KOLVONU-539980 format. One record per residue: residue in one letter; residue number from 1; x, y negated, z of N, C-alpha, C in turn. Coordinates in nm, 4 decimals, m for minus. Atoms other than C-alpha are relative to their C-alpha. Layout:
N
(atom A NUM (X Y Z) (X Y Z) (X Y Z)) ...
This chain:
93
(atom X 1 (0.0764 0.0743 m0.0129) (0.0010 0.0162 m0.0084) (0.1166 m0.1209 0.0191)) (atom X 2 (m0.0861 0.1682 m0.0009) (0.1500 m0.3466 m0.0667) (m0.0921 m0.0639 0.0239)) (atom X 3 (0.0388 0.0810 m0.0688) (0.1250 m0.6176 0.1354) (m0.0270 m0.1610 m0.1213)) (atom X 4 (0.0196 0.0833 0.0382) (m0.0763 m0.8976 m0.0137) (0.0568 m0.1281 m0.0325)) (atom X 5 (m0.0622 0.1331 0.0085) (0.0693 m1.2111 m0.1749) (m0.0194 m0.1108 0.0702)) (atom X 6 (0.0645 0.1478 m0.1014) (0.0714 m1.5240 0.0423) (m0.0076 0.0569 0.1506)) (atom X 7 (0.0390 m0.0381 m0.1373) (0.0474 m1.3080 0.3544) (0.0971 m0.0729 0.0975)) (atom X 8 (m0.1128 0.0480 m0.1127) (0.3503 m1.5014 0.5328) (m0.0901 m0.1428 0.0231)) (atom X 9 (0.0835 0.1723 m0.0370) (0.0923 m1.8269 0.5360) (m0.0997 0.0722 0.0614)) (atom X 10 (0.0800 m0.0319 m0.1007) (m0.1620 m1.6261 0.7047) (m0.0186 m0.0484 0.1895)) (atom X 11 (m0.0120 0.0098 m0.1663) (m0.2317 m1.7558 1.0918) (m0.1010 0.0972 0.0349)) (atom X 12 (0.0377 m0.1179 m0.0637) (m0.3501 m1.4338 1.2602) (m0.0415 m0.0419 0.1192)) (atom X 13 (0.0742 0.0010 m0.1005) (m0.6054 m1.4891 1.4827) (m0.0464 0.1240 0.1266)) (atom X 14 (0.0413 m0.0953 m0.1350) (m0.6724 m1.1692 1.6749) (0.1118 0.0538 0.0424)) (atom X 15 (m0.1186 m0.0135 m0.0699) (m0.3708 m1.1552 1.8624) (m0.0690 0.0872 0.1063)) (atom X 16 (m0.0142 m0.1185 m0.1261) (m0.5091 m0.9641 2.1520) (m0.0441 0.1327 m0.0812)) (atom X 17 (0.0322 m0.1371 0.0390) (m0.6196 m0.6563 1.9191) (0.0824 0.0548 m0.0233)) (atom X 18 (m0.1040 m0.0615 0.0087) (m0.2753 m0.5764 1.7918) (0.1085 m0.0813 m0.0241)) (atom X 19 (m0.0834 0.0931 0.0116) (m0.0511 m0.8455 1.8237) (0.1117 0.0188 m0.1363)) (atom X 20 (m0.0596 m0.0059 0.1282) (0.0383 m0.8807 1.4357) (0.0620 m0.1531 m0.0433)) (atom X 21 (m0.1255 m0.0786 0.0406) (0.3266 m0.9722 1.3274) (0.0608 0.0433 0.1605)) (atom X 22 (m0.0576 m0.0326 m0.1228) (0.4914 m0.8022 1.6479) (0.1936 m0.0798 m0.0665)) (atom X 23 (m0.1244 0.0756 0.0132) (0.8519 m1.0042 1.6970) (0.1255 0.1138 m0.0525)) (atom X 24 (m0.0370 m0.1243 m0.0139) (1.1230 m0.7630 1.5726) (0.0802 0.0569 0.1048)) (atom X 25 (m0.0341 m0.0625 m0.1400) (1.2913 m0.7250 1.8932) (m0.0955 0.0984 0.0654)) (atom X 26 (0.1212 m0.0913 m0.0395) (0.9827 m0.5737 1.9837) (m0.0409 0.1191 m0.0230)) (atom X 27 (0.0527 m0.1020 0.1276) (0.9020 m0.3699 1.7081) (0.1363 0.0973 m0.0037)) (atom X 28 (m0.1074 m0.0634 0.0067) (1.2621 m0.2435 1.7459) (0.0396 0.1381 0.1306)) (atom X 29 (0.0001 m0.1128 m0.1301) (1.2343 m0.1172 2.1235) (m0.1075 0.0540 0.0102)) (atom X 30 (0.1093 m0.1228 0.0155) (0.8995 0.0283 2.0558) (0.0131 0.1136 m0.0565)) (atom X 31 (m0.0815 m0.1091 0.1016) (1.0536 0.2437 1.7980) (0.0698 0.0495 0.0891)) (atom X 32 (m0.0890 m0.0786 m0.0919) (1.3220 0.3151 2.0317) (m0.0167 0.1052 0.1350)) (atom X 33 (0.0062 m0.0486 m0.0685) (1.1193 0.3999 2.2802) (m0.1023 0.1071 m0.0481)) (atom X 34 (0.1033 m0.1149 0.0293) (0.8708 0.6390 2.0605) (0.0771 0.1346 0.0116)) (atom X 35 (m0.1106 m0.1286 0.0311) (1.1783 0.8519 1.9806) (0.0577 0.0541 0.1057)) (atom X 36 (m0.0852 m0.0411 m0.1017) (1.3507 0.8618 2.3085) (m0.1173 0.0667 0.0734)) (atom X 37 (0.0736 m0.0717 m0.1095) (1.0390 0.9392 2.5387) (m0.1258 m0.0529 m0.0630)) (atom X 38 (0.1206 m0.0312 0.0815) (0.7453 0.9902 2.2863) (m0.0885 0.0830 0.0956)) (atom X 39 (0.0507 m0.0945 m0.1007) (0.5716 1.1354 2.6371) (m0.1310 m0.0551 0.0609)) (atom X 40 (0.0673 0.0532 m0.0226) (0.2468 1.0900 2.7997) (0.0706 0.0167 0.1759)) (atom X 41 (m0.0566 m0.0191 m0.1580) (0.3836 0.9800 3.1431) (m0.0810 m0.0025 0.1240)) (atom X 42 (0.0837 m0.0254 m0.1252) (0.2122 1.1029 3.4644) (m0.0753 0.0845 m0.0716)) (atom X 43 (0.0811 m0.1178 0.0617) (0.0622 1.3813 3.2706) (0.0606 0.1599 0.0329)) (atom X 44 (m0.0640 m0.1347 0.0135) (0.2939 1.6643 3.3725) (0.1165 m0.0088 0.0879)) (atom X 45 (m0.1134 m0.0268 m0.1135) (0.5796 1.7639 3.5645) (0.1438 0.0324 m0.0487)) (atom X 46 (m0.1370 0.0088 0.0593) (0.8380 1.8090 3.3238) (0.0999 m0.1224 m0.0135)) (atom X 47 (m0.0920 0.1198 m0.0088) (1.1686 1.5788 3.3245) (m0.0216 m0.0927 m0.1065)) (atom X 48 (m0.0020 0.1135 0.1024) (1.0918 1.3741 2.9892) (m0.1282 m0.0539 0.0759)) (atom X 49 (0.1276 0.0242 m0.0513) (0.7117 1.3349 3.1426) (0.0645 m0.0882 0.1415)) (atom X 50 (m0.0338 0.0529 m0.1491) (0.8988 1.2501 3.5001) (0.0830 m0.1315 m0.0578)) (atom X 51 (m0.0473 0.1218 0.0405) (1.0986 0.9765 3.3206) (m0.0666 m0.1060 m0.0724)) (atom X 52 (0.1292 0.0614 0.0673) (0.8179 0.8364 3.1019) (m0.0616 m0.0502 0.1119)) (atom X 53 (0.0851 0.0470 m0.1096) (0.6279 0.7928 3.4619) (0.0863 m0.1190 0.0760)) (atom X 54 (m0.0777 0.0840 m0.0895) (0.9582 0.6104 3.6072) (0.0088 m0.1111 m0.0726)) (atom X 55 (0.0451 0.0957 0.1006) (0.9617 0.3789 3.3089) (m0.1152 m0.0950 0.0258)) (atom X 56 (0.0934 0.1127 m0.0405) (0.6131 0.2621 3.3608) (m0.0124 m0.0808 0.1495)) (atom X 57 (m0.0051 0.0982 m0.1277) (0.6505 0.2276 3.7642) (0.0816 m0.0965 m0.0425)) (atom X 58 (m0.1563 0.0843 m0.0359) (0.9689 0.0285 3.6920) (m0.0580 m0.1581 m0.0837)) (atom X 59 (0.0235 0.1173 0.0575) (0.7771 m0.1936 3.4464) (m0.1363 m0.0664 0.0774)) (atom X 60 (0.1186 0.0175 m0.0816) (0.4614 m0.2059 3.6757) (0.0877 m0.1063 0.1485)) (atom X 61 (m0.0700 0.0931 m0.1064) (0.7278 m0.3802 3.9439) (0.0427 m0.1113 m0.0284)) (atom X 62 (m0.0484 0.1356 0.0551) (0.8772 m0.6037 3.7257) (m0.0883 m0.1031 m0.0078)) (atom X 63 (0.0892 0.0540 0.0213) (0.5475 m0.7157 3.6160) (m0.0510 m0.0876 0.1160)) (atom X 64 (0.0473 0.0490 m0.1231) (0.4190 m0.7469 3.9722) (0.1006 m0.1390 0.0328)) (atom X 65 (m0.1005 0.0677 m0.0578) (0.7361 m0.9486 4.0725) (0.0010 m0.1327 m0.0993)) (atom X 66 (0.0515 0.1024 0.1438) (0.6720 m1.1663 3.7348) (m0.1143 m0.1252 0.0704)) (atom X 67 (0.1364 0.0781 m0.0590) (0.3386 m1.2771 3.8681) (m0.0040 m0.0280 0.1370)) (atom X 68 (m0.0083 0.0332 m0.1422) (0.4236 m1.2924 4.2189) (m0.0928 0.0574 0.1060)) (atom X 69 (0.0889 m0.0755 m0.0942) (0.1934 m1.0076 4.3370) (0.1279 0.1017 0.1184)) (atom X 70 (m0.0754 m0.1097 m0.1051) (0.2748 m0.8273 4.6471) (0.0267 0.1472 0.0311)) (atom X 71 (0.0536 m0.1106 m0.0325) (0.1587 m0.5089 4.6117) (0.0243 0.0820 m0.1671)) (atom X 72 (0.0050 m0.0683 0.1647) (0.2679 m0.3323 4.2269) (m0.0900 0.0859 m0.0278)) (atom X 73 (0.0866 m0.0925 0.0101) (0.0400 m0.0677 4.2879) (m0.1289 m0.0563 m0.0472)) (atom X 74 (0.1152 0.0703 0.0277) (m0.2551 m0.3249 4.2368) (m0.0018 m0.0233 m0.1561)) (atom X 75 (m0.0302 0.0925 0.1309) (m0.1425 m0.4133 3.9046) (m0.0677 0.1421 m0.0683)) (atom X 76 (0.0693 m0.1320 0.0404) (m0.3510 m0.1671 3.6527) (0.0580 m0.0712 m0.1652)) (atom X 77 (0.0116 0.0342 0.1615) (m0.2807 m0.1417 3.2811) (m0.1071 0.0359 m0.0991)) (atom X 78 (0.1291 m0.0634 0.0347) (m0.5497 m0.0932 3.0429) (0.0189 m0.0099 m0.1746)) (atom X 79 (m0.0352 0.0160 0.1056) (m0.5497 m0.0585 2.6522) (m0.0011 m0.1141 m0.0751)) (atom X 80 (0.0293 0.1036 0.0929) (m0.6906 m0.3444 2.5240) (m0.0595 m0.0989 0.0770)) (atom X 81 (0.0701 0.0872 m0.0784) (m0.8514 m0.6629 2.6448) (m0.1450 0.0284 0.0589)) (atom X 82 (0.1400 m0.0854 m0.0055) (m1.1909 m0.5320 2.6134) (m0.0087 0.0916 0.1643)) (atom X 83 (m0.0278 m0.0901 m0.1229) (m1.0970 m0.2535 2.8440) (0.0099 m0.0520 0.1460)) (atom X 84 (m0.0057 0.0577 m0.1378) (m0.9693 m0.4823 3.1029) (m0.0838 m0.1103 0.0503)) (atom X 85 (0.1221 0.1475 m0.0189) (m1.2291 m0.7673 3.0915) (m0.1164 0.0963 0.0668)) (atom X 86 (0.0943 m0.0936 m0.0813) (m1.4813 m0.4503 3.1600) (0.0283 0.0333 0.1257)) (atom X 87 (m0.0444 m0.0596 m0.0985) (m1.2855 m0.2851 3.3944) (m0.0066 m0.1392 0.1410)) (atom X 88 (m0.0069 0.0988 m0.0862) (m1.2308 m0.6293 3.5923) (m0.1964 m0.0603 0.0518)) (atom X 89 (0.1540 0.0594 m0.0303) (m1.6567 m0.7445 3.5675) (m0.0287 0.1311 0.0582)) (atom X 90 (0.0740 m0.0941 m0.0439) (m1.7533 m0.3879 3.6495) (0.0395 0.0355 0.1650)) (atom X 91 (m0.0432 m0.0069 m0.1304) (m1.5094 m0.4114 3.9682) (m0.0660 m0.1289 0.1205)) (atom X 92 (0.0408 0.1386 m0.0541) (m1.6713 m0.7341 4.0759) (m0.1028 0.0262 0.0358)) (atom X 93 (0.1071 m0.0539 m0.0075) (m2.0179 m0.6095 4.0467) (m0.0657 0.0593 0.0777)) 
């Protein structure tokens, strides 16, 4: 599939859904992670799954520090903005 001509002039407003275009550094790191740790963290007890789980927990701690959260265990990850908002709304009701 070819990319349409003039695509570099597009202002993409659906950023929460897909984050397009990804910065090259982010894309490179994502590909590296998929190559090295393409597992489901927290779903099993084999070594690579445990490594993946540790990476997720490390990210959780770093984000909690960044946002000034006292307890990293209270930070939740969601698949997308809709899921995050629905979880928040349902938790408040």
